[in-house]
C-alpha positions in Angstrom: 41.5 22.6 -44.5 42.7 24.6 -41.7 43.9 22.3 -39.0 44.7 25.2 -35.9 40.8 26.5 -36.1 37.8 24.4 -36.4 35.4 25.5 -38.9 31.3 25.3 -38.3 28.4 26.1 -41.0 25.0 27.1 -40.4 22.0 26.7 -42.3 19.2 29.0 -41.7 17.0 32.1 -41.6 18.3 35.2 -40.2 16.5 37.6 -37.1 17.5 41.1 -37.9 17.8 41.7 -34.0 20.3 39.0 -33.2 18.5 36.5 -31.2 18.0 33.5 -33.7 19.0 32.3 -36.4 22.4 33.0 -38.2 23.3 35.7 -36.1 22.5 33.2 -32.7 24.7 30.3 -34.4 27.5 32.5 -35.1 27.6 34.1 -31.8 27.2 30.5 -30.5 30.5 29.3 -32.6 32.2 32.3 -31.7 31.7 32.2 -28.0 32.8 28.5 -27.9 36.2 29.4 -30.6 35.1 28.4 -33.3 34.7 30.3 -37.0 31.6 30.5 -38.3 30.2 30.3 -41.7 26.7 30.4 -42.8 24.0 29.8 -45.8 20.9 32.4 -45.6 18.2 30.3 -46.5 15.0 33.0 -45.4 15.5 37.0 -44.6 12.8 37.0 -42.0 11.6 41.0 -40.6 11.4 39.8 -36.8 11.9 41.1 -33.5 11.0 39.8 -29.8 7.2 40.4 -29.7 7.4 38.2 -33.2 7.7 37.6 -37.0 6.2 40.6 -39.3 7.7 38.6 -42.9 9.6 36.3 -44.2 11.2 36.5 -47.5 12.6 32.7 -49.0 15.8 32.6 -50.8 14.8 30.7 -54.1 16.8 27.4 -53.9 19.5 28.2 -56.7 21.0 30.8 -54.7 20.9 28.5 -51.3 23.2 26.3 -54.2 25.1 29.4 -54.9 25.5 30.0 -51.6 27.1 26.1 -50.1 28.7 26.1 -53.7 31.2 29.4 -52.8 31.9 27.7 -49.4 32.5 24.3 -50.2 34.8 24.9 -53.6 37.1 27.0 -50.9 37.1 26.0 -47.3 35.8 22.7 -45.6 33.8 23.1 -42.5 34.6 20.1 -39.7 31.0 20.1 -38.7 27.4 22.3 -40.0 23.9 22.4 -38.5 20.6 23.5 -40.1 17.6 26.0 -39.1 14.7 27.6 -40.9 14.6 25.7 -44.3 11.3 26.7 -45.2 10.7 24.6 -48.5 11.6 21.4 -49.9 13.0 22.8 -52.7 15.6 24.3 -50.3 15.8 20.7 -48.2 16.8 18.9 -51.8 19.9 21.3 -52.2 20.8 20.6 -48.7 20.5 17.3 -48.7 22.9 17.1 -51.6 25.8 18.8 -49.7 25.5 16.0 -46.8 25.4 13.4 -49.2 28.4 14.1 -50.9 31.0 16.0 -48.1 31.3 13.7 -44.9 30.5 15.4 -41.9 28.7 15.8 -38.2 25.0 17.4 -39.9 22.9 19.0 -36.3 19.7 19.6 -37.8 17.1 21.9 -35.9 14.0 21.2 -37.4 13.1 24.7 -36.9 9.1 25.0 -38.0 7.4 27.3 -35.4 8.8 30.5 -34.2 8.2 31.4 -30.4 5.8 33.8 -31.3 3.9 30.9 -33.1 4.6 32.0 -36.1 4.7 29.2 -39.4 7.9 29.0 -40.6 7.7 25.5 -43.1 5.2 24.2 -45.7 3.6 21.0 -45.1 5.4 19.5 -47.9 8.7 20.2 -46.6 8.1 18.6 -43.1 7.2 15.6 -44.9 10.7 15.8 -46.8 12.1 16.7 -44.0 11.1 14.0 -42.3 11.3 11.1 -44.9 14.7 12.5 -46.4 16.4 15.1 -44.3 16.6 13.4 -40.8 18.2 10.4 -41.7 21.0 11.9 -43.5 21.6 13.8 -40.0 23.8 12.6 -37.0 21.2 14.2 -34.8 18.4 16.3 -34.5 17.5 18.6 -31.8 13.5 19.2 -31.8 11.6 20.7 -29.0 8.5 18.5 -27.5 6.4 20.4 -29.9 8.4 19.6 -33.1 8.4 16.7 -31.9 5.0 15.8 -31.6 4.6 17.3 -35.3 6.9 15.1 -36.7 6.6 11.5 -34.9 2.8 11.8 -34.3 3.0 11.0 -30.3 1.7 13.3 -27.8 3.9 13.9 -25.6 3.3 14.9 -22.2 5.6 12.8 -20.0 9.4 10.9 -19.8 7.3 8.1 -21.3 6.0 9.6 -23.9 9.2 11.2 -24.8 11.0 7.8 -24.9 7.6 6.7 -27.2 8.9 9.8 -29.4 12.2 9.0 -29.1 11.7 4.9 -30.8 9.8 6.5 -33.5 12.2 8.7 -34.7 14.9 6.1 -34.4 13.4 2.6 -35.5 10.9 4.8 -38.4 11.8 7.5 -39.3 15.6 6.4 -38.9 17.9 9.2 -37.3 21.0 8.2 -36.0 20.1 10.1 -32.6 17.7 12.5 -31.4 18.1 15.3 -29.1 14.5 15.4 -27.7 14.4 19.1 -25.2 11.9 19.2 -22.6 11.8 22.5 -21.4 7.9 22.6 -22.5 7.3 20.4 -19.9 6.5 20.3 -16.5 9.1 20.1 -14.0 13.1 20.1 -14.3 14.1 21.2 -17.5 15.3 18.1 -18.7 16.8 17.6 -22.5 17.0 13.9 -23.5 20.3 12.5 -26.0 18.7 8.6 -27.6 20.7 6.4 -29.6 20.5 3.2 -30.6 21.8 1.3 -27.5 21.7 4.5 -25.0 19.9 6.7 -23.3 21.6 10.1 -21.8 18.9 12.4 -19.8 20.2 16.3 -18.3 18.5 18.2 -16.0 18.7 21.4 -14.8 16.2 23.7 -12.3 13.8 25.8 -14.8 14.4 29.3 -14.8 11.4 31.5 -14.3 11.9 33.7 -17.3 9.6 34.5 -20.7 13.5 35.5 -22.3 14.2 32.5 -24.2 14.1 33.7 -27.7 16.5 32.0 -29.8 17.0 29.0 -27.0 16.9 26.0 -29.6 19.4 27.6 -32.2 22.0 28.8 -29.8 21.7 25.0 -28.2 21.9 23.3 -31.1 24.6 25.5 -32.7 26.9 25.0 -29.3 26.4 21.2 -30.1 27.7 21.5 -33.8 30.9 23.6 -32.7 31.9 20.9 -30.1 31.6 18.6 -33.1 33.6 20.5 -35.3 36.1 20.2 -32.3 36.3 16.5 -32.7 34.0 15.9 -29.5 31.4 13.2 -29.2 27.8 13.9 -29.3 27.5 12.8 -25.6 30.0 15.6 -25.0 28.9 18.3 -26.9 25.0 17.4 -25.7 26.6 18.1 -22.0 28.2 21.2 -23.3 25.3 22.6 -25.0 23.0 21.7 -21.8 25.5 23.8 -19.6 25.8 26.6 -21.8 21.9 26.8 -22.7 21.2 27.1 -18.9 23.7 30.0 -17.8 22.4 31.5 -21.1 18.6 31.8 -19.8 19.5 32.5 -16.4 21.2 35.4 -17.3 19.7 36.6 -20.2 19.9 40.3 -20.8 16.5 41.6 -21.4 16.7 42.9 -24.7 13.6 44.2 -26.7 10.0 44.5 -25.9 9.0 40.8 -25.9 10.1 37.4 -25.5 14.4 38.6 -25.5 17.1 36.7 -26.3 19.4 34.4 -24.3 23.2 35.6 -23.0 25.9 34.2 -25.7 28.0 35.2 -23.5 26.9 34.0 -19.8 28.9 31.1 -20.4 32.5 30.2 -19.3 33.3 26.9 -19.3 35.8 25.0 -20.4 36.9 25.3 -24.1 
């Protein structure tokens, strides 16, 4: 294992315009001085205006990619994003169970443009089998509602959903992103015995494509360096805030965030 360079692995779909998915993850890893690897779950035809088409890779091919990675060099942390089918989730769980390393799950279900990216059967398996195997899960409000059945309109509802995640679903921790709530942009980290909330001023922009991918990727990168989850959460929050504040305004629709904006301590 390479000792001098931390390695992070992303298991997710593609975005040919580079704003989300594995390309955004690799940019995030690189900007945090972490070597990035990827296993692709889905090929999408999408841009800043929406998702036009999706091709999900066969589960056996995902297995082949993961076997190529793990038989050659061991990552220090990994994250998952868009995993559209239960079959692919079953493959991923085998590797998560076999190799002990921090796993961050970004439960991608619906694109920013409203396109469904995951089947109902896969949602059940994600909730019941995969989430409990992760170090943390990073849902936005809509994803948290879907996974817990809690309608979230305020901070009290966020805590109710977190309780379901930890006590009923069995996750080790959950980071609920409050960007879709009113007021300041507050994100919450819930562990079994603690709660941490980080707030930033809301940015008046629609260029937020790939925010969830980027946020979870930065957290994964910090975990690969050996940082604690709380430390990774702080860095992730600072990074995504700056990335949204300085969006490059690429594309004709909801553009990507700026993966080069944050200059914080490495």
